LONU-646952 format. One line per field, with one value per residue (C-alpha): residue number from 1; residue in one letter; z, y, x. Coordinates in Angstrom, 2 decimals. Example, Ala and Ser with C-alpha at 12.3 -4.5 7.8 and 13.67 -1.06 7.14 Angstrom:
n = c(1 2);
res = c(a s);
w = c(7.80 7.14);
v = c(-4.50 -1.06);
u = c(12.30 13.67);
This chain:
n = c(1 2 3 4 5 6 7 8 9 10 11 12 13 14 15 16 17 18 19 20 21 22 23 24 25 26 27 28 29 30 31 32 33 34 35 36 37 38 39 40 41 42 43 44 45 46 47 48 49 50 51 52 53 54 55 56 57 58 59 60 61 62 63 64 65 66 67 68 69 70 71 72 73 74 75 76 77 78 79 80 81 82 83 84 85 86 87 88 89 90 91 92 93 94 95 96 97 98 99 100 101 102 103 104 105 106 107 108 109 110 111 112 113 114 115 116 117 118 119 120 121 122 123 124 125 126 127 128 129 130 131 132 133 134 135 136 137 138 139 140 141 142 143 144 145 146 147 148 149 150 151 152 153 154 155 156 157 158 159 160 161 162 163 164 165 166 167 168 169 170 171 172 173 174 175 176 177 178 179 180 181 182 183 184 185 186 187 188 189 190 191 192 193 194 195 196 197 198 199 200 201 202 203 204 205 206 207 208 209 210 211 212 213 214 215 216 217 218 219 220 221 222 223 224 225 226 227 228 229 230 231 232 233 234 235 236 237 238 239 240 241 242 243 244 245 246 247 248 249 250 251 252 253 254 255 256 257 258 259 260 261 262 263 264 265 266 267 268 269 270 271 272 273 274 275 276 277 278 279 280 281 282 283 284 285 286 287 288 289 290 291 292 293 294 295 296 297 298 299 300 301 302 303 304 305 306 307 308 309 310 311 312 313 314 315 316 317 318 319 320 321 322 323 324 325 326 327 328 329 330 331 332 333 334 335 336 337 338 339 340 341 342 343 344 345 346 347 348 349 350 351 352 353 354 355 356 357 358 359 360 361 362 363 364 365 366 367 368 369 370 371 372 373 374 375 376 377 378 379 380 381 382 383 384 385 386 387 388 389 390 391 392 393 394 395 396 397 398 399 400 401 402 403 404 405 406 407 408 409 410 411 412 413 414 415 416 417 418 419 420 421 422 423 424 425 426 427 428 429 430 431 432 433 434 435 436 437 438 439 440);
res = c(m q e f n v y w a v i g a s i i i i l s y g y n a l a r k t n v p s v l m l i v t g f i l s l f i p l d q e a l k p v l e t l g t v g l i m i v l e a a l d l h l e a d k g k l i g q s l v i s l v l l v f t t f g i a m i i r f f f d v t p f g a l v y a i p l s i m s s a i i i p s v s n l q g k q k e f l v f e s a f s d i l g i m f f y f l l d s a t m e g a g a v t l h i a k n i g l t l v v a a v f s y v v i i l i q k v t g e v k l f l p i a v l v l v y a t g k l f h l s s l i f v l a f g l m l n n k d i f f k g i f k k y v l p g p y n n l l k e i k l i t f e s s f l i r t f f f i v f g m s i t l d g f n q v s i f l i a i l a l i i m y l l r f v a l r t m a k s q l n p g l y i a p r g l i t i l l f y s i p t q y q i a d f s p a i l l l v i i c s s l i m m y g l i k n k r d l a q e e d l a i s t e e q p a l e g h q v t p l d e i a k p i s h p e r p e g n p s t e s l n d);
w = c(30.28 27.97 28.58 28.86 26.48 26.63 23.29 21.67 24.73 23.62 19.75 20.59 22.22 19.62 16.78 18.93 19.71 15.70 14.96 17.37 14.67 12.21 13.29 14.71 11.20 9.60 11.74 11.58 7.85 8.36 12.21 12.85 16.51 17.33 20.81 18.28 16.34 19.87 21.80 18.67 18.43 21.99 21.47 18.90 20.74 23.59 21.60 20.43 24.00 26.60 29.83 33.33 33.11 37.22 36.85 33.97 36.92 38.56 35.40 33.52 37.25 37.38 33.43 33.62 36.81 35.10 31.73 33.68 35.18 31.45 30.17 32.07 32.18 28.39 28.01 30.55 28.97 25.46 27.04 27.14 29.05 28.34 28.71 25.67 26.80 30.08 28.64 26.98 30.09 32.63 30.10 29.37 33.08 33.72 31.30 32.33 35.58 34.86 32.29 35.04 38.06 35.60 33.66 36.80 38.10 34.99 34.29 38.26 37.67 34.15 36.78 40.25 37.26 36.25 39.37 42.96 44.05 46.42 45.37 46.56 44.67 41.68 41.67 42.21 39.06 37.31 37.72 35.73 32.74 32.80 32.41 29.13 28.11 27.31 26.63 23.19 22.75 22.79 19.93 18.03 17.89 16.31 12.82 14.13 14.92 17.00 19.55 18.90 19.25 22.95 24.00 24.05 25.19 28.33 28.54 28.92 31.20 33.52 32.93 33.81 36.82 38.08 37.28 39.70 42.30 42.73 42.55 45.45 47.20 47.07 48.40 51.47 51.84 52.62 56.67 57.07 58.75 57.71 54.28 56.41 57.53 53.19 52.73 54.82 53.75 50.39 50.83 53.14 50.55 47.42 49.22 50.79 47.34 46.27 48.20 48.01 44.03 43.77 46.39 44.72 41.37 42.13 44.67 40.82 38.29 40.39 41.24 38.44 36.28 38.30 37.76 35.43 33.41 30.44 32.31 34.15 32.28 34.37 37.52 37.47 35.83 38.61 41.46 39.89 40.10 43.82 44.53 43.02 44.54 48.41 47.40 47.04 50.06 51.74 50.04 48.27 44.52 43.12 39.99 40.73 41.28 37.53 35.93 38.38 37.28 33.62 33.59 35.72 33.54 30.30 30.91 32.93 31.75 34.00 37.03 37.43 37.36 40.19 43.21 41.27 38.14 38.84 39.49 35.28 33.47 30.20 28.74 31.13 31.49 27.94 27.04 30.19 29.31 25.11 26.57 29.24 26.59 23.89 26.64 27.63 24.69 24.10 27.21 26.81 23.61 24.81 28.16 26.29 23.62 26.04 28.33 25.10 24.25 28.12 28.14 24.41 26.31 29.55 27.37 27.36 25.63 28.18 28.97 25.13 24.09 27.24 26.15 28.86 28.43 25.19 26.57 29.33 27.37 24.65 27.16 29.54 25.41 25.15 28.53 28.09 23.81 25.08 28.46 25.77 23.50 26.00 27.38 24.27 23.27 26.34 27.14 23.83 20.93 18.81 19.53 18.81 15.77 15.42 19.97 20.55 19.44 20.76 24.38 24.28 26.93 27.36 30.20 33.34 32.72 32.67 35.95 37.97 37.58 38.09 41.43 42.39 47.06 46.75 48.84 46.34 43.46 41.91 41.42 37.77 36.27 33.05 31.76 28.55 29.07 29.54 26.46 24.35 25.95 25.11 21.13 20.59 22.05 20.14 16.97 17.26 17.37 14.14 12.90 13.85 13.07 9.21 9.03 10.23 7.74 4.85 6.59 5.60 2.52 1.66 3.01 0.91 -1.60 -1.81 -0.43 -3.70 -6.51 -4.16 -4.74 -8.50 -9.32 -9.09 -11.36 -14.56 -13.57 -15.06 -17.92 -20.96 -22.99 -26.08 -27.42 -30.22 -32.58 -32.89 -33.80 -35.82 -38.09 -41.41 -40.83 -42.59 -43.34 -43.47 -46.48 -47.74 -47.74 -50.64 -52.52 -50.58 -53.03 -53.32 -54.51 -57.11 -57.97 -58.03 -60.97 -62.88);
v = c(-48.81 -49.30 -51.02 -47.91 -48.61 -47.20 -47.55 -45.54 -42.65 -43.11 -42.84 -40.23 -37.88 -38.29 -37.20 -33.90 -32.85 -33.49 -32.02 -28.47 -28.10 -27.96 -25.70 -23.00 -23.18 -22.26 -19.92 -18.03 -18.00 -17.19 -15.43 -17.13 -18.01 -21.83 -21.79 -21.67 -24.69 -26.71 -25.65 -26.62 -29.85 -30.68 -30.16 -32.49 -35.26 -34.57 -35.37 -38.83 -39.73 -40.41 -37.57 -36.97 -32.97 -32.85 -35.10 -32.76 -29.71 -30.81 -31.50 -27.94 -26.99 -29.13 -27.53 -24.42 -24.01 -25.63 -23.92 -20.41 -20.61 -22.08 -19.56 -16.69 -18.20 -18.30 -14.63 -13.39 -15.25 -13.26 -9.47 -8.15 -5.26 -2.60 1.03 2.61 0.33 1.74 4.48 0.81 -1.89 1.54 1.87 -0.95 -1.42 1.07 -0.03 -2.87 -2.13 0.93 -1.18 -4.20 -2.05 -0.32 -3.22 -4.97 -2.37 -2.16 -6.15 -6.08 -3.65 -5.77 -9.04 -6.96 -5.79 -9.31 -11.91 -11.23 -11.17 -8.98 -6.08 -8.43 -11.68 -9.52 -8.53 -12.02 -12.91 -9.92 -10.32 -13.22 -12.18 -7.98 -10.61 -10.43 -13.92 -14.91 -18.25 -16.43 -13.10 -14.57 -16.60 -14.89 -11.60 -13.45 -11.57 -8.48 -6.19 -3.81 -2.59 -3.52 -6.96 -6.11 -3.76 -6.56 -9.33 -6.85 -6.22 -9.52 -10.90 -7.60 -8.32 -11.84 -11.38 -7.79 -10.22 -13.06 -10.86 -9.12 -12.27 -13.56 -10.44 -9.72 -13.30 -12.96 -9.50 -10.87 -11.59 -8.27 -5.43 -2.39 -0.54 -0.39 -4.20 -4.73 -2.20 -3.30 -7.67 -6.26 -4.06 -6.81 -10.00 -7.64 -7.42 -10.45 -12.48 -9.86 -10.41 -14.13 -14.29 -12.40 -14.71 -18.06 -16.99 -15.44 -18.82 -21.47 -19.67 -19.84 -23.20 -24.69 -23.56 -26.00 -29.09 -31.76 -34.47 -34.57 -34.55 -30.69 -29.48 -30.26 -29.58 -25.93 -26.59 -28.24 -26.22 -23.73 -24.92 -25.83 -22.72 -21.87 -23.75 -23.53 -19.82 -20.52 -22.13 -19.30 -16.22 -14.99 -13.64 -17.05 -15.80 -12.89 -15.90 -17.22 -13.51 -12.23 -15.98 -15.48 -11.83 -12.70 -15.65 -13.42 -10.29 -11.42 -8.03 -6.20 -8.49 -9.81 -7.03 -5.97 -8.84 -11.26 -10.82 -13.63 -16.39 -16.38 -18.76 -17.83 -21.47 -22.62 -20.08 -19.55 -23.59 -22.72 -19.98 -21.89 -25.29 -23.72 -21.47 -24.25 -26.59 -24.08 -23.28 -26.62 -27.27 -23.90 -25.30 -28.74 -27.67 -24.67 -27.54 -30.28 -27.34 -26.29 -29.13 -30.34 -26.84 -27.91 -31.25 -29.45 -27.64 -27.89 -26.01 -25.72 -21.69 -21.00 -20.84 -17.94 -14.41 -13.08 -15.13 -13.44 -9.65 -9.93 -11.66 -8.44 -6.04 -7.93 -7.46 -3.72 -2.29 -4.59 -2.39 1.01 1.21 -0.63 2.32 4.91 3.91 3.81 6.66 8.98 7.18 4.48 6.29 4.27 1.25 1.81 -0.55 -3.30 -3.00 -2.14 -5.25 -7.47 -8.69 -12.47 -13.66 -17.37 -19.59 -17.24 -16.73 -20.21 -20.97 -17.93 -19.14 -22.94 -21.58 -19.24 -20.28 -21.95 -19.85 -16.61 -19.08 -18.04 -20.38 -19.51 -17.66 -19.80 -21.28 -20.07 -16.42 -17.24 -19.57 -16.84 -14.00 -15.73 -16.98 -13.61 -12.02 -14.73 -13.49 -9.93 -10.47 -12.19 -9.47 -6.88 -8.60 -9.00 -5.73 -4.44 -7.64 -5.53 -2.00 -3.11 -4.04 -1.76 0.64 -1.47 -0.66 2.68 3.29 1.05 3.83 6.43 5.77 4.35 8.74 10.49 8.08 8.75 11.84 12.55 10.18 12.50 11.58 12.06 13.37 11.42 14.44 14.25 11.03 11.00 14.56 13.14 13.56 16.42 17.23 19.95 21.72 20.36 23.28 24.92 23.37 20.45 17.59 15.42 16.99 18.62 15.01 14.09 16.40 15.63);
u = c(-14.18 -11.65 -8.13 -5.30 -3.04 0.85 1.85 -1.07 -0.41 3.13 2.30 -0.63 2.56 4.38 2.36 1.18 4.60 5.58 1.85 2.92 6.51 4.20 2.25 5.08 5.39 2.52 1.98 5.40 3.98 0.46 0.38 -2.58 -1.74 -0.26 -2.25 -4.93 -4.67 -3.36 -6.28 -8.63 -6.60 -7.49 -10.94 -11.38 -9.35 -11.86 -14.56 -13.38 -11.67 -13.57 -12.14 -12.97 -12.98 -12.47 -8.81 -7.24 -7.65 -4.89 -2.88 -3.08 -2.41 0.97 1.63 0.74 2.78 6.12 5.67 5.24 8.64 9.93 8.74 9.54 13.17 13.16 11.72 14.40 18.08 16.52 17.17 20.08 20.35 22.29 22.49 20.24 17.74 16.72 13.89 12.31 12.51 10.96 8.36 7.32 7.17 5.17 2.68 2.01 1.71 -1.15 -2.98 -2.88 -4.06 -7.05 -8.14 -8.75 -11.28 -12.80 -13.01 -14.18 -16.66 -18.58 -18.27 -20.02 -23.26 -23.77 -23.10 -23.87 -19.99 -18.14 -15.73 -13.46 -14.54 -15.12 -11.36 -9.87 -11.61 -11.20 -6.87 -6.10 -8.41 -6.07 -2.80 -1.56 -0.19 3.85 3.36 1.29 3.74 6.69 7.18 4.56 6.50 9.43 9.02 8.27 12.27 13.73 12.00 8.62 9.54 11.40 9.47 6.48 8.95 9.43 5.13 4.74 7.00 6.36 2.56 2.58 4.72 2.92 0.11 0.87 1.98 -1.35 -3.49 -1.66 -1.00 -4.76 -5.57 -3.50 -4.78 -7.70 -7.23 -5.25 -6.34 -5.78 -3.67 -0.69 -0.95 -0.76 1.69 3.83 3.28 4.29 6.78 8.73 8.03 9.39 12.01 12.70 12.42 14.72 17.11 16.84 16.59 19.81 21.63 20.51 21.18 25.14 25.30 23.54 25.63 28.97 28.56 27.59 29.93 31.89 30.38 31.70 30.12 27.75 24.87 23.89 21.84 18.79 20.21 20.08 16.67 15.33 17.36 14.95 11.78 12.67 13.31 10.21 7.83 9.70 8.89 5.44 5.14 5.32 4.11 7.40 6.70 8.76 9.08 11.22 13.59 13.46 13.62 16.67 18.19 17.63 18.84 21.80 23.11 22.38 23.86 27.11 28.91 26.50 26.18 28.71 31.60 34.59 34.35 32.23 34.42 36.58 34.61 33.29 34.80 34.88 34.78 32.60 29.54 29.30 29.01 26.40 24.83 24.48 23.36 21.02 19.10 18.89 17.21 14.89 13.22 13.35 11.58 9.37 8.09 7.32 5.54 3.42 1.92 0.52 -0.83 -3.10 -3.49 -4.68 -6.63 -8.57 -9.20 -10.74 -13.36 -16.80 -19.54 -21.46 -22.77 -22.41 -25.59 -26.20 -26.55 -24.63 -21.39 -21.01 -21.84 -19.56 -16.20 -17.45 -17.46 -13.90 -12.18 -13.77 -12.34 -9.10 -8.34 -9.11 -7.23 -4.35 -4.85 -5.49 -2.27 -0.09 -0.83 -0.21 3.13 4.13 3.09 5.38 3.84 1.07 1.43 1.28 1.23 -2.24 -3.65 -0.56 -2.73 -3.53 -4.31 -3.50 -1.50 -1.66 -5.21 -6.20 -3.99 -5.19 -8.33 -8.41 -6.36 -9.31 -9.98 -12.92 -14.42 -14.06 -15.35 -18.55 -20.63 -22.29 -19.10 -18.44 -14.94 -16.59 -16.17 -12.61 -12.09 -13.43 -11.66 -8.27 -9.74 -10.94 -7.88 -5.38 -7.67 -7.30 -2.84 -3.18 -5.48 -2.78 0.62 -0.92 -1.59 1.60 3.05 1.07 2.19 5.99 5.90 4.11 6.51 9.52 7.84 7.19 10.55 11.92 9.83 11.05 15.21 14.07 12.40 15.27 17.29 14.20 14.35 17.57 16.90 16.43 13.51 13.34 9.73 8.45 7.99 11.25 12.55 9.77 11.37 13.64 16.97 18.63 22.12 23.76 25.24 28.76 31.25 32.15 35.44 35.02 36.76 34.35 32.02 34.19 35.22 31.65 31.19 34.03);
């Protein structure tokens, strides 16, 4: 086995980061998701670098967990809670919940048809495939404007949070008896999580303003990751901690009113918000880059020679987009274009798939199904974004031509036959002095 060379590793990591910046720039121009480029790059690297596929799983889980925290925090720091956005937030929450539940049951039926598995086991596998990826959506919709962008950011963040809660609640409920016990457990979990999240967010934001020194930006991030991991050990919905912290930090006018207003130091607070946004966005980009590179390196071609793999992926995609069409058409018709196409699967799907307990794992379930769904849903999103860009360009051209039309209508155009007529001079009146002088 070839000896590990740290310098080649550093060079390789640097090249990957540079490539990722290039992929982001290319994605903005072409609407091809940078995630696809990263996955393909990772797969190409795996052809030249000998790897232990099993050893990559814990790396994926670690990068995925930290990446999830940073991505949800990035989304929260980009959301402004205003009174006029209440309807939009509620709409995105309801749609994400409805789609998560119905898509999970729809895909579970497909899994039960193809595999010998219990209804519970089918649901465990169906949830990861039912969750939208904010890791892909948030950077991909940066060119969208107004409510379209805000709706998709809210929806993807809610889909991540609700999907993870649903997944772990389902696993916890396996040892419980009766719907009453499950409902009580969920209510206690959410209630306790919300209380802890509020207390934690207030304490950290108030204290971090008073920290002096040049090295302090990673302190709140480290505390956030610590609380998230601790909450997971106690089976709390830890992602709510991240969302609450980001929303409170970015919306001080809402959360720091009354008795809390005196704890806001305008100068330090604004600097803290600006710096945390910067470090969160950069860290999120970095972790997302290496997560999808490692995922690409973990891909094997096993299973791609089976027709059933493609059939399961296609049926899952049909269920996903058919239900999405019905939900948007019914509850948010204004979001159909391009919202219908923007529902990719990604980081959460991979992370939860590798988190399925051994006792519920399906031996014949190939990871190729996940890969096909991720790639196809990303390509569908790419088509939707390109189509939306083309439609907007056509609308702009139409608007310009409509504005020019009245100006043309108000202009008197002289017919060509009128121009061609000979010029006729009126007869001069009698007694014209100039005429008399000529006659003389």
